[in-house]
N, C-alpha and C positions, 0 to 999 in steps of 0.2 A: 856416562852421560848422567850429569846433575840435572835436578827437578827442573831448576828455570829454563837449562836448553830443549827439553823435553817441551816445556809449554810451549817455548818460543820458535821451536820447528813445529808444532803442531798450527801455529797462526801463520808460520811461511807457508805450508803446505796450503791453506786454504787461499792466501791471501794472491802467491804466483806460482804460475803453471810448473816450474821445477825450480832449484834450489839454485840463488844467483852468486853464491860465494867464491867462485872460481878467480884467481887472481890479475887474470885476465880474459879478453873476451876474444871471442872467435865471431866468423862470421854468421854461425849455426848457433848463436847464443840462444839459448830458452828463457829468455826474459819476456814479460808477456809485452806486447804491442798493444795500444789501447785503441778502440775504434776511432776511424777519422784520423789518424796520425801516422808518422813513419820517422825512423828512424834516420837522426842528422848527428854530423861530428862536431865535436867542438872541443879548442885546446887553450888552455889556460896557461898561465905561466908562474913557477915556482918562485915565490920571493922575487918576483917580477924580473926574473932574470932571461933574457932572450935563449941563452943556449938552452934551461932548464922547462922543460913542457910537460905536462899533466892532458893526457888527451881521455876523453870519453864518448859514449853515445848517449843522447837523450832522443824524447819524443816528440817532434815539431808536430803540432797540432794545429788545428785550423782556426779553432777560436771559436767555433760555433756550438760544437757539441762539448768540447773540452777546452780549457783555457791555453793559450800561447803562453811558455815558460820561456824564462831567460835566466841564463843562470852566468855568474862572476865570482871569484876569489877574492876575498878580502883580505887587509894585511895579517887577520890573526890566522890565515892560510884556510878558511873557511869557505868551503865552497856553496854560494848563498842560491839557492832559486828564488823568484819572485815573480808574477806575472804583471810584467808591464811596470816595474818597479813599485808598482800601488802595496803589495803587501809580501810577505815570503820570509822565508829562513834558513838557515844551515841544512843541509842534508850530507854533508861530510865537511869533516875536519885532517888536515893533515902536520904531520912530523915527523922531521930526519930521524931514521935510525940511528946512523953512526954507526959506532961498535956496540951498543946496547943490545942487549936480549929484549925481543918483543915484549914478553911480561913483565920484563924491568921497568921499561920505557912506559909501559901501561899503567903500573902502580904507581912512577910520580906524577904522571898526568890526572888519574883518577883518585886517587887518595883525599889529596887537599881539597874537596870538595864533599865528604862525606860527612856527616851530620857527626856531634860528638856522641850520640847514641848508638852509634853504627860503626862506631871503630873500632878496628879489632877483629869486626862481622862480613867484612867482605872480599873478597879474594880474586883473584884474575883466574878465569878457567879458561883452556884449550879445549877445543873440539877437534880432533884430530880426523876425522872423516871431512869436517867442510873447510878445515884450516882458518877459522875463527877466533876471536877472543872474545871473552865477557867478561867484564866487572861485573859481580854478582855476591849475593850473598851466601854466606858458608850452609852447610846442610840446616843446622839449627836454625838458625835467623829464617834460611828460609821454609823451614815446617813452621815457624810462626806465622809469615805471611799468608800462607797457602790456607791457614785454619780457618783465615778472617773469612775468606770464599770473596773479598773484594779486591777492588782492581788496586793494584800499588806500583811505586816506583821508589825502588832500593840504591843504595849505593851513591850516591850523589848525581852530578851533572853528567857524568859517563856509565850509569850503571846500568840498571835492567827493570823491566816493567813488564807486565804481564797482560800488557794492553796493546803493544807494539813490540816493532824489530829494530835493534839496533846492533851494533857490534863492532869489533876493532879488526882490522887486516891488516896483511902487509902486503904491499904493492912492488912488484920486482926485487922484492928483496933490499930496498934502501926505502920506503915509507912507509910510515904508519899510519894509518886512516882511521878514523870510527866514521860511522857510516848510518845515516838516522834514515830508515826506509818507512816508519810511520806503521798506519793502520792499511793503508789502501797501497793498491800497485804503485809504484814509484814511475815518475814521467824521465827518471834516468837510469840506465843499465849500471848498476853497482857490480856486476861484475866486468865492464869494458875500462875501467879505469888502469891507465896504463907511462911510466915515467918515462922520460928520455931526456938525457943531459946528452945534447948533439957535439959538445967538444971533448967532455971526460964521460963515455961512457957508465953507469953504474955507478956514478958520483953524485951526492949531494951537497953543493957548498953553501 
């Protein structure tokens, strides 16, 4: 396991009661339920097509102690979390795998946003235990970042940081997702994403 992954796993242990990295959720998922909230299911349409559905669960809160959240999928296939439409941002983004290997698709997605000084210093890392991927610094570059003893963000828009949790994961063997969990317990269950094509099972069109 790389140094970056060790750091992120340590943060994850503090933020969540159990790892959320399974590809699909079950009724006994260990994702943390926030006080005054209850799990609620939602389905959005991939590419806006009625037969291609992405389902997940999120925490419906009363709005007294914690805000009520709203989710919608935009034209970039980003799942936007907002509070009554006033503010918010993406918590996940999705791409069809088609016939590509996850590591190759991740490199295609992540590498264009890498700065000139980071080119050739970032790589795709697969954590076999969790089934998640990170686009992260190579060993030499990671040692440089850790030596500063400061908060850092590395390897572009889809890279890694020692201040939050984010990762790539494959959903039902057909979708690649990039998930932003941030620093706090998320309002959605990142283990609950499930894709269904009601006309052509297992196919992204």
